[in-house]
C-alpha positions in Angstrom: -47.7 13.1 -78.9 -46.9 9.4 -78.2 -44.1 9.5 -80.7 -42.6 12.6 -79.0 -42.8 11.0 -75.5 -41.2 7.8 -76.9 -38.4 9.8 -78.5 -37.5 11.6 -75.3 -37.5 8.4 -73.4 -35.2 6.8 -75.8 -33.0 10.0 -75.8 -32.4 9.5 -72.1 -32.0 5.7 -72.2 -29.9 5.5 -75.3 -27.7 8.4 -74.3 -27.0 6.8 -70.9 -26.1 3.4 -72.4 -23.9 4.7 -75.2 -22.2 7.4 -73.1 -21.5 5.0 -70.2 -20.1 2.4 -72.5 -17.7 4.8 -74.2 -16.5 6.1 -70.9 -16.0 2.6 -69.4 -14.2 1.5 -72.6 -11.7 4.3 -72.2 -11.2 3.6 -68.5 -10.3 0.0 -69.2 -7.9 1.0 -72.0 -9.9 0.0 -75.1 -7.9 1.3 -78.1 -9.3 3.2 -81.0 -9.9 1.2 -84.3 -9.6 2.8 -87.7 -12.4 2.8 -90.3 -15.5 3.4 -88.1 -15.5 -0.1 -86.6 -14.5 0.6 -83.0 -16.4 1.2 -79.8 -15.9 4.9 -80.0 -17.5 5.1 -83.5 -20.3 2.8 -82.3 -21.0 5.1 -79.4 -21.9 7.9 -81.9 -23.4 6.0 -84.8 -25.5 3.5 -83.0 -26.8 6.3 -80.6 -27.8 8.4 -83.6 -29.6 5.5 -85.2 -31.5 4.7 -82.0 -32.8 8.3 -81.9 -33.7 8.4 -85.6 -35.7 5.2 -85.2 -37.4 6.4 -82.1 -38.3 9.6 -83.9 -39.6 7.9 -87.0 -37.3 9.9 -89.3 -35.6 7.6 -91.9 -32.6 9.1 -93.7 -31.9 9.0 -97.4 -28.5 10.0 -98.6 -27.6 11.0 -102.2 -24.0 11.4 -103.5 -22.1 9.2 -101.1 -19.9 8.2 -104.1 -18.6 11.8 -104.2 -16.8 11.4 -100.9 -13.1 10.7 -101.3 -12.2 7.3 -99.9 -8.4 7.7 -99.9 -8.3 9.8 -96.7 -10.2 11.9 -94.2 -12.2 15.0 -95.2 -14.0 17.9 -93.5 -17.8 17.9 -94.0 -19.4 21.3 -94.0 -23.1 21.2 -93.4 -26.1 23.5 -92.8 -27.4 23.4 -89.2 -31.0 24.0 -88.1 -31.8 21.2 -85.7 -30.2 18.6 -83.5 -31.4 16.1 -86.0 -28.7 17.3 -88.4 -26.1 15.8 -86.1 -27.9 12.5 -85.7 -28.6 12.1 -89.4 -25.0 12.8 -90.4 -23.7 10.6 -87.6 -25.8 7.7 -88.7 -24.9 7.8 -92.4 -21.5 9.2 -93.1 -18.9 6.6 -93.8 -15.8 5.7 -91.8 -14.7 7.4 -88.5 -16.4 10.8 -88.2 -16.1 13.3 -85.3 -18.1 16.5 -84.8 -16.7 19.9 -84.0 -19.2 21.7 -81.6 -19.6 24.3 -78.9 -18.0 24.2 -75.5 -21.4 24.2 -73.8 -22.0 20.6 -74.8 -19.4 19.4 -72.3 -21.7 20.6 -69.5 -24.3 17.9 -70.4 -24.0 15.2 -67.6 -22.3 12.0 -68.8 -22.9 12.8 -72.5 -20.4 15.6 -72.5 -17.7 13.5 -71.0 -18.4 10.7 -73.5 -18.2 13.2 -76.4 -14.7 14.2 -75.5 -13.7 10.7 -74.7 -14.9 9.5 -78.1 -12.8 12.2 -79.8 -15.3 14.9 -80.7 -13.9 18.4 -80.4 -15.5 21.3 -78.5 -14.7 24.9 -79.3 -14.6 27.6 -76.6 -15.6 30.4 -79.1 -15.7 33.4 -76.6 -12.0 32.7 -75.8 -9.9 32.9 -78.9 -6.8 31.3 -77.6 -8.7 28.2 -76.4 -10.6 28.1 -79.7 -7.3 28.0 -81.6 -6.1 25.2 -79.3 -9.3 23.3 -79.9 -9.0 23.7 -83.7 -5.4 22.4 -83.4 -6.7 19.3 -81.6 -9.3 18.9 -84.3 -6.5 19.1 -86.9 -4.6 16.4 -85.2 -7.7 14.2 -85.1 -8.1 14.6 -88.9 -4.5 13.9 -89.6 -4.9 10.7 -87.6 -7.4 9.5 -90.3 -10.7 10.7 -88.9 -13.1 12.9 -90.7 -14.6 15.9 -89.1 -18.1 17.5 -89.4 -18.3 21.3 -89.0 -21.3 23.6 -89.0 -19.9 26.9 -90.4 -23.0 28.9 -89.4 -21.8 28.5 -85.8 -25.2 27.9 -84.4 -28.6 26.5 -85.4 -30.6 28.6 -87.7 -33.9 29.7 -86.2 -35.6 30.0 -89.6 -34.2 27.1 -91.5 -32.4 29.4 -93.9 -28.6 29.3 -94.3 -26.9 31.8 -92.0 -23.6 33.6 -92.8 -20.5 31.3 -92.4 -17.6 31.7 -90.0 -14.1 31.5 -91.3 -12.5 29.3 -88.6 -13.9 25.9 -89.7 -12.3 26.4 -93.1 -9.0 27.2 -91.5 -9.2 23.8 -89.9 -9.6 22.1 -93.3 -6.7 24.1 -94.8 -4.4 23.3 -91.8 -5.2 19.6 -92.3 -4.9 19.9 -96.1 -7.9 17.7 -96.6 -10.9 18.3 -99.0 -14.0 20.0 -97.8 -17.2 18.1 -98.7 -20.4 20.3 -98.8 -23.4 18.7 -97.4 -27.0 19.8 -97.1 -29.5 18.2 -94.7 -33.2 18.7 -95.6 -36.3 18.5 -93.4 -34.7 18.6 -90.0 -35.9 22.1 -89.3 -39.5 20.9 -89.7 -38.9 17.9 -87.4 -37.5 19.9 -84.5 -36.4 23.5 -84.8 -34.2 25.2 -82.3 -36.3 25.8 -79.1 -38.9 23.3 -80.2 -40.1 20.3 -78.1 -42.8 18.4 -80.0 -41.6 16.3 -83.0 -43.1 16.5 -86.4 -41.5 13.3 -88.0 -40.8 13.1 -91.7 -38.0 11.6 -93.8 -34.7 13.3 -93.8 -32.8 13.8 -97.1 -29.0 14.4 -97.2 -27.3 15.6 -100.4 -23.5 15.3 -100.7 -21.7 17.7 -103.0 -18.4 17.5 -104.9 -15.3 17.8 -102.7 -13.4 21.1 -102.8 -9.6 20.7 -102.5 -7.5 22.6 -100.0 -4.1 21.3 -101.1 -1.6 24.1 -101.3 -3.9 26.6 -99.7 -2.7 28.8 -96.8 -4.7 29.6 -93.6 -5.0 33.2 -94.9 -7.3 31.8 -97.7 -10.0 30.7 -95.2 -12.4 33.3 -96.6 -11.7 32.3 -100.1 -12.6 28.7 -99.2 -15.6 29.8 -97.3 -16.9 31.7 -100.3 -16.6 28.5 -102.4 -18.3 26.2 -100.0 -21.3 28.3 -99.1 -22.6 28.5 -102.7 -22.1 24.8 -103.0 -24.3 24.1 -100.1 -26.9 26.6 -101.4 -26.8 24.8 -104.8 -27.6 21.5 -102.9 -30.4 23.3 -101.2 -31.8 24.6 -104.5 -31.8 21.0 -105.9 -33.9 19.9 -103.0 -36.3 22.9 -103.2 -36.9 22.5 -106.9 -36.8 18.7 -107.3 -39.6 16.1 -107.2 -38.4 14.8 -103.9 -38.8 18.1 -102.0 -41.8 17.1 -100.0 
């Protein structure tokens, strides 16, 4: 219980500090820096690391060497907890932005900081706005920033992989960048959707081989989806059957 209270205290304090810093930086005209070294990258990665430390959930990543280093990518990950976001934000290399739901903008201060830092929100109930948001995300990627998408569209309430949406794969195809499958393990046990009390344990992230999109058309979104989902399931199977599953 003490760990849970400490985590939520840090969630409030660290969120305020990092969000306020990002917003002020934008107001005074601080420019973006490539490579994950600027204030807008710090606002996400350092915030995530604060929360992981407060929760007592260290992260181990396997397969970072598989990530192409000659340009941005789209990471496609499973999603069963807010800890997926923090674990990925703390460990993925370079400049990384998340593609999330419109409702996140309503969070006081933090929502504005997200948009200011370059994260992209999707208004899914309104197709035209969603298309515009994916176009903005594509522009971000072409500017040298990688994106993280959660193709399930929402957090799984069981921890099992949900069916995938097509739209995130259209983003990767439009930007003509590889999709890197990622599986995040143990976050569901730490804090499932709707949960409050933490159950800390180490987080394990497995990175799969990149899947090329060069030459693909947007009408091939489903084909790409049907290649990425089995790749993520294969990463999950490795975790479930391997010695490091506990």
